[in-house]
VEXZAZA-595582 format. One record per residue (C-alpha): residue number from 1; z, x, y. Coordinates in nm, 2 decimals. Example, Ala and Ser with C-alpha at 12.3 -4.5 7.8 and 13.67 -1.06 7.14 Angstrom:
# VEXZAZA-595582
R,nr,w,u,v
R,1,0.78,1.23,-0.45
R,2,0.71,1.37,-0.11
//
This chain:
# VEXZAZA-595582
R,nr,w,u,v
R,1,-1.77,-1.09,0.60
R,2,-1.86,-1.46,0.63
R,3,-1.55,-1.54,0.85
R,4,-1.46,-1.39,1.19
R,5,-1.11,-1.31,1.06
R,6,-0.95,-1.26,0.72
R,7,-0.64,-1.44,0.83
R,8,-0.70,-1.79,0.96
R,9,-0.52,-2.09,1.10
R,10,-0.56,-2.46,1.01
R,11,-0.46,-2.76,1.22
R,12,-0.33,-3.06,1.04
R,13,-0.58,-3.33,1.10
R,14,-0.51,-3.61,0.85
R,15,-0.60,-3.95,0.99
R,16,-0.57,-4.19,0.69
R,17,-0.36,-4.51,0.66
R,18,-0.05,-4.49,0.46
R,19,0.02,-4.74,0.18
R,20,0.22,-4.95,0.43
R,21,-0.08,-4.97,0.66
R,22,0.03,-4.73,0.93
R,23,-0.25,-4.51,1.06
R,24,-0.17,-4.14,1.08
R,25,-0.32,-3.92,1.35
R,26,-0.17,-3.57,1.31
R,27,-0.40,-3.42,1.58
R,28,-0.23,-3.65,1.83
R,29,0.11,-3.63,1.67
R,30,0.12,-3.25,1.70
R,31,-0.01,-3.25,2.05
R,32,-0.31,-3.06,1.94
R,33,-0.55,-3.30,2.12
R,34,-0.37,-3.24,2.46
R,35,-0.33,-2.86,2.42
R,36,-0.66,-2.78,2.23
R,37,-0.77,-2.49,2.45
R,38,-0.42,-2.34,2.46
R,39,-0.39,-2.37,2.08
R,40,-0.72,-2.19,2.03
R,41,-0.64,-1.92,2.28
R,42,-0.30,-1.86,2.12
R,43,-0.45,-1.83,1.77
R,44,-0.72,-1.59,1.90
R,45,-0.45,-1.38,2.07
R,46,-0.27,-1.36,1.73
R,47,-0.58,-1.24,1.56
R,48,-0.66,-1.58,1.39
R,49,-1.02,-1.61,1.51
R,50,-1.14,-1.84,1.22
R,51,-0.98,-2.19,1.23
R,52,-0.98,-2.51,1.03
R,53,-0.98,-2.83,1.24
R,54,-1.11,-3.18,1.20
R,55,-1.28,-3.49,1.33
R,56,-1.11,-3.83,1.36
R,57,-1.38,-4.05,1.23
R,58,-1.18,-4.37,1.30
R,59,-1.19,-4.28,1.68
R,60,-1.55,-4.18,1.68
R,61,-1.71,-4.48,1.51
R,62,-1.50,-4.78,1.63
R,63,-1.82,-5.00,1.61
R,64,-2.04,-4.97,1.31
R,65,-2.33,-4.73,1.37
R,66,-2.22,-4.64,1.73
R,67,-2.05,-4.31,1.80
R,68,-1.82,-4.21,2.08
R,69,-1.76,-3.83,2.06
R,70,-1.51,-3.82,2.35
R,71,-1.21,-3.75,2.11
R,72,-1.40,-3.44,1.96
R,73,-1.59,-3.30,2.26
R,74,-1.29,-3.12,2.41
R,75,-1.24,-2.93,2.09
R,76,-1.60,-2.83,2.06
R,77,-1.60,-2.71,2.42
R,78,-1.27,-2.53,2.38
R,79,-1.39,-2.35,2.07
R,80,-1.69,-2.21,2.26
R,81,-1.48,-2.11,2.56
R,82,-1.22,-1.94,2.34
R,83,-1.48,-1.77,2.12
R,84,-1.33,-1.89,1.79
R,85,-1.51,-1.99,1.47
R,86,-1.42,-2.34,1.34
R,87,-1.46,-2.48,1.00
R,88,-1.49,-2.85,1.08
R,89,-1.34,-3.10,0.84
R,90,-1.58,-3.40,0.87
R,91,-1.36,-3.63,0.66
R,92,-0.99,-3.54,0.62
R,93,-0.89,-3.86,0.43
R,94,-0.92,-4.11,0.72
R,95,-1.22,-4.34,0.78
R,96,-1.27,-4.64,1.02
R,97,-1.13,-4.97,0.90
R,98,-1.48,-5.12,0.90
R,99,-1.59,-4.86,0.64
R,100,-1.53,-4.96,0.28
R,101,-1.48,-4.63,0.09
R,102,-1.55,-4.81,-0.24
R,103,-1.88,-4.98,-0.12
R,104,-2.22,-4.88,-0.26
R,105,-2.33,-4.78,0.09
R,106,-2.03,-4.55,0.16
R,107,-2.23,-4.23,0.08
R,108,-2.50,-4.34,0.33
R,109,-2.24,-4.44,0.59
R,110,-2.07,-4.10,0.57
R,111,-2.39,-3.90,0.56
R,112,-2.52,-4.07,0.87
R,113,-2.19,-3.99,1.05
R,114,-2.19,-3.63,0.92
R,115,-2.55,-3.57,1.04
R,116,-2.47,-3.71,1.38
R,117,-2.16,-3.49,1.40
R,118,-2.34,-3.17,1.32
R,119,-2.61,-3.26,1.57
R,120,-2.35,-3.29,1.84
R,121,-2.18,-2.96,1.73
R,122,-2.52,-2.78,1.74
R,123,-2.58,-2.91,2.09
R,124,-2.27,-2.73,2.20
R,125,-2.25,-2.42,1.98
R,126,-2.49,-2.13,1.91
R,127,-2.33,-2.07,1.57
R,128,-2.48,-2.22,1.25
R,129,-2.30,-2.53,1.13
R,130,-1.98,-2.45,0.93
R,131,-1.83,-2.76,0.78
R,132,-1.61,-2.89,0.50
R,133,-1.76,-3.24,0.42
R,134,-1.47,-3.39,0.24
R,135,-1.12,-3.25,0.21
R,136,-0.95,-3.25,-0.13
R,137,-1.16,-3.49,-0.34
R,138,-0.92,-3.43,-0.63
R,139,-0.60,-3.50,-0.44
R,140,-0.75,-3.80,-0.25
R,141,-0.87,-3.97,-0.57
R,142,-0.53,-3.91,-0.73
R,143,-0.35,-4.05,-0.43
R,144,-0.56,-4.37,-0.44
R,145,-0.52,-4.41,-0.82
R,146,-0.14,-4.39,-0.81
R,147,-0.14,-4.60,-0.49
R,148,0.02,-4.33,-0.27
R,149,-0.28,-4.41,-0.05
R,150,-0.40,-4.78,-0.03
R,151,-0.59,-4.89,-0.33
R,152,-0.97,-4.84,-0.31
R,153,-1.22,-4.96,-0.57
R,154,-1.16,-5.07,-0.93
R,155,-0.86,-4.97,-1.13
R,156,-1.06,-4.73,-1.34
R,157,-0.95,-4.37,-1.38
R,158,-1.20,-4.13,-1.23
R,159,-1.42,-4.39,-1.06
R,160,-1.31,-4.31,-0.71
R,161,-1.33,-3.94,-0.76
R,162,-1.70,-3.98,-0.86
R,163,-1.75,-4.20,-0.55
R,164,-1.61,-3.93,-0.33
R,165,-1.80,-3.65,-0.50
R,166,-2.13,-3.84,-0.47
R,167,-2.06,-3.90,-0.11
R,168,-1.97,-3.53,-0.03
R,169,-2.28,-3.41,-0.23
R,170,-2.51,-3.65,-0.04
R,171,-2.38,-3.54,0.30
R,172,-2.39,-3.17,0.21
R,173,-2.74,-3.19,0.08
R,174,-2.85,-3.38,0.40
R,175,-2.69,-3.11,0.62
R,176,-2.85,-2.83,0.42
R,177,-3.19,-3.00,0.44
R,178,-3.16,-3.04,0.82
R,179,-3.00,-2.71,0.89
R,180,-3.08,-2.46,0.61
R,181,-2.85,-2.20,0.77
R,182,-2.55,-2.43,0.75
R,183,-2.25,-2.30,0.57
R,184,-2.07,-2.55,0.34
R,185,-1.71,-2.50,0.26
R,186,-1.48,-2.72,0.05
R,187,-1.11,-2.73,0.00
R,188,-0.95,-2.84,-0.33
R,189,-0.59,-2.79,-0.47
R,190,-0.54,-2.50,-0.70
R,191,-0.27,-2.60,-0.95
R,192,-0.11,-2.50,-1.28
R,193,0.03,-2.76,-1.53
R,194,0.24,-2.64,-1.82
R,195,0.35,-2.83,-2.13
R,196,0.72,-2.91,-2.16
R,197,0.71,-2.82,-2.53
R,198,0.48,-2.63,-2.77
R,199,0.39,-2.94,-2.97
R,200,0.01,-2.96,-3.00
R,201,-0.03,-3.30,-2.83
R,202,0.18,-3.19,-2.53
R,203,-0.01,-2.86,-2.50
R,204,-0.35,-3.04,-2.52
R,205,-0.24,-3.30,-2.27
R,206,-0.12,-3.04,-2.02
R,207,-0.44,-2.84,-2.05
R,208,-0.66,-3.15,-2.01
R,209,-0.47,-3.24,-1.70
R,210,-0.50,-2.88,-1.57
R,211,-0.87,-2.87,-1.63
R,212,-0.90,-3.18,-1.41
R,213,-0.86,-2.97,-1.10
R,214,-1.21,-2.83,-1.16
R,215,-1.39,-3.16,-1.18
R,216,-1.47,-3.19,-0.81
R,217,-1.62,-2.83,-0.79
R,218,-1.79,-2.88,-1.13
R,219,-1.96,-3.19,-1.00
R,220,-2.05,-3.04,-0.65
R,221,-2.20,-2.73,-0.81
R,222,-2.39,-2.93,-1.08
R,223,-2.19,-2.77,-1.37
R,224,-2.11,-3.12,-1.49
R,225,-2.22,-3.48,-1.42
R,226,-2.57,-3.38,-1.29
R,227,-2.65,-3.74,-1.21
R,228,-2.42,-3.70,-0.91
R,229,-2.67,-3.46,-0.76
R,230,-2.46,-3.15,-0.74
R,231,-2.61,-2.80,-0.71
R,232,-2.47,-2.45,-0.66
R,233,-2.63,-2.42,-0.32
R,234,-2.40,-2.70,-0.19
R,235,-2.09,-2.47,-0.20
R,236,-2.12,-2.15,-0.01
R,237,-1.75,-2.07,-0.05
R,238,-1.48,-2.22,-0.28
R,239,-1.18,-2.32,-0.08
R,240,-0.84,-2.34,-0.26
R,241,-0.53,-2.50,-0.13
R,242,-0.21,-2.34,-0.28
R,243,0.15,-2.42,-0.19
R,244,0.49,-2.35,-0.35
R,245,0.48,-2.69,-0.53
R,246,0.14,-2.65,-0.69
R,247,0.28,-2.57,-1.03
R,248,0.47,-2.82,-1.25
R,249,0.54,-2.94,-1.60
R,250,0.33,-3.22,-1.73
R,251,0.51,-3.54,-1.62
R,252,0.79,-3.32,-1.51
R,253,0.94,-3.11,-1.23
R,254,0.80,-2.82,-1.02
R,255,0.80,-2.48,-1.19
R,256,0.99,-2.24,-0.97
R,257,0.84,-1.90,-0.88
R,258,0.98,-1.63,-1.11
R,259,1.01,-1.87,-1.41
R,260,0.83,-1.75,-1.72
R,261,0.60,-2.06,-1.70
R,262,0.50,-1.98,-1.34
R,263,0.14,-1.86,-1.35
R,264,0.05,-1.57,-1.12
R,265,-0.18,-1.67,-0.84
R,266,-0.40,-1.37,-0.91
R,267,-0.48,-1.50,-1.26
R,268,-0.56,-1.84,-1.11
R,269,-0.80,-1.69,-0.85
R,270,-0.97,-1.48,-1.11
R,271,-1.03,-1.78,-1.33
R,272,-1.19,-1.97,-1.05
R,273,-1.40,-1.67,-0.95
R,274,-1.53,-1.62,-1.30
R,275,-1.60,-2.00,-1.34
R,276,-1.82,-2.03,-1.03
R,277,-1.93,-1.68,-0.94
R,278,-1.89,-1.75,-0.57
R,279,-1.67,-1.62,-0.29
R,280,-1.33,-1.78,-0.25
R,281,-1.08,-1.83,0.02
R,282,-0.73,-1.97,0.04
R,283,-0.81,-2.27,0.25
R,284,-0.45,-2.38,0.29
R,285,-0.12,-2.21,0.22
R,286,0.23,-2.20,0.36
R,287,0.59,-2.28,0.30
R,288,0.87,-2.45,0.50
R,289,1.16,-2.31,0.69
R,290,1.29,-1.96,0.62
R,291,1.07,-1.93,0.31
R,292,0.76,-1.88,0.52
R,293,0.75,-1.50,0.54
R,294,0.83,-1.45,0.17
R,295,0.57,-1.70,0.06
R,296,0.30,-1.52,0.27
R,297,0.41,-1.19,0.12
R,298,0.36,-1.33,-0.23
R,299,0.02,-1.49,-0.16
R,300,-0.11,-1.17,0.00
R,301,0.01,-0.95,-0.29
R,302,-0.16,-1.18,-0.54
R,303,-0.48,-1.20,-0.34
R,304,-0.50,-0.82,-0.33
R,305,-0.44,-0.81,-0.71
R,306,-0.72,-1.06,-0.76
R,307,-0.95,-0.86,-0.53
R,308,-0.88,-0.55,-0.73
R,309,-0.98,-0.73,-1.05
R,310,-1.32,-0.84,-0.91
R,311,-1.25,-1.17,-0.73
R,312,-1.42,-1.19,-0.39
R,313,-1.15,-1.35,-0.18
R,314,-1.27,-1.38,0.18
R,315,-0.97,-1.52,0.37
R,316,-0.63,-1.67,0.38
R,317,-0.57,-1.98,0.60
R,318,-0.22,-2.05,0.72
R,319,-0.19,-2.43,0.70
R,320,-0.07,-2.61,0.90
R,321,-0.04,-2.35,1.17
R,322,0.20,-2.58,1.37
R,323,0.51,-2.77,1.28
R,324,0.43,-3.14,1.23
R,325,0.58,-3.48,1.15
R,326,0.58,-3.56,0.78
R,327,0.34,-3.82,0.65
R,328,0.60,-4.05,0.49
R,329,0.89,-4.05,0.73
R,330,0.78,-3.84,1.04
R,331,1.06,-3.59,0.97
R,332,1.01,-3.26,1.15
R,333,0.85,-3.01,0.91
R,334,0.92,-2.65,1.01
R,335,0.60,-2.49,0.88
R,336,0.34,-2.25,1.01
R,337,0.34,-1.99,1.28
R,338,0.37,-2.21,1.58
R,339,0.63,-2.47,1.68
R,340,0.57,-2.82,1.82
R,341,0.50,-2.84,2.19
R,342,0.82,-2.76,2.38
R,343,0.94,-2.88,2.72
R,344,0.73,-2.63,2.92
R,345,0.42,-2.73,2.74
R,346,0.38,-2.43,2.52
R,347,0.45,-2.34,2.15
R,348,0.70,-2.09,2.03
R,349,0.59,-1.83,1.78
R,350,0.80,-1.80,1.46
R,351,0.86,-1.42,1.48
R,352,0.96,-1.36,1.12
R,353,0.63,-1.50,1.00
R,354,0.44,-1.31,1.26
R,355,0.60,-0.98,1.16
R,356,0.51,-1.05,0.80
R,357,0.15,-1.14,0.90
R,358,0.12,-0.81,1.09
R,359,0.25,-0.61,0.79
R,360,0.00,-0.79,0.56
R,361,-0.29,-0.75,0.80
R,362,-0.22,-0.37,0.80
R,363,-0.21,-0.36,0.42
R,364,-0.54,-0.54,0.39
R,365,-0.69,-0.30,0.65
R,366,-0.56,0.00,0.46
R,367,-0.71,-0.14,0.14
R,368,-1.04,-0.19,0.31
R,369,-1.04,0.17,0.44
R,370,-0.95,0.30,0.09
R,371,-1.23,0.10,-0.07
R,372,-1.48,0.23,0.19
R,373,-1.37,0.59,0.13
R,374,-1.40,0.54,-0.25
R,375,-1.75,0.39,-0.21
R,376,-1.86,0.70,0.00
R,377,-1.72,0.93,-0.26
R,378,-1.91,0.76,-0.54
R,379,-2.23,0.77,-0.34
R,380,-2.18,1.14,-0.27
R,381,-2.10,1.22,-0.63
R,382,-2.40,1.03,-0.75
R,383,-2.62,1.21,-0.50
R,384,-2.49,1.55,-0.61
R,385,-2.54,1.46,-0.97
R,386,-2.91,1.37,-0.92
R,387,-2.99,1.64,-0.66
//
């Protein structure tokens, strides 16, 4: 298995500016920066030995071309001490204010930063580099186009998505050239969009919108827009972010689970698996409040179904693993397995979700044992047949 654990944990690490200009820093807001070793140790104790975490580029490159790694070094050292595997998000939306994401040199600026970051990581870790160059190209470009994030670049649909893809491809290629054993992960939303009627224009429009979710991966892997430089070797695993709100009607409301228009997650995973022929993992998933255990139950059932139909799904990442303040209004979001830091400097574990996690871990273990036994029986039968 490419990951140290099938079940994983992700720390919210967004650091972008909101439309109103406020800079977010979720690593700081959740107390993860001050409790990094404790967080990693707790995840390891819970059997979550593969983690997603991120860099805060805006703190590292405060002066163009000069890097201060002091905000990241404690995490690198804590990961080594705790013995956990980290998928490092190099760019989780936020960049320094002196970096123009729409500029012609953005790909070069980010690639220089990415190479410098991996160099530092390799000076601390004995593991091969394991990075996610850009998080959610599809979502970030949409957020800019609808001005949920500050406007970047020309008002031209698709322009910024190509800019981000070109940037991620350049960085991934440079990392692979420098460290051939590097492992490149990506994370893109997995969605379903249904028409509100069966009129042909509505059906075609919904399907066109739905197909847009594949653009980033099509470009990264070179299936489309070859001038961007994509290649299958630049994606070692296909990360898919899937939440309860990831299915909706075209220009309409969210489709609730159980509705006849709600598409099974297993079908969606199989479609992606057949499209790219690569291993997959659920790079983000989770629900809020009391719905957390039921949501994990659903996702795990669907992943097993997809695996049984031939999809190679390598992991499920609980994301975010801790409660956090919402982007828009800092409301307390009760998500994940762990609480915010409480008065005694620790995090509480949400027991109902932990109990469901343990049940699901047992079911995946039993499935693996059953598959191993079946493989042995097939080998034995084949051997007797040809003896």
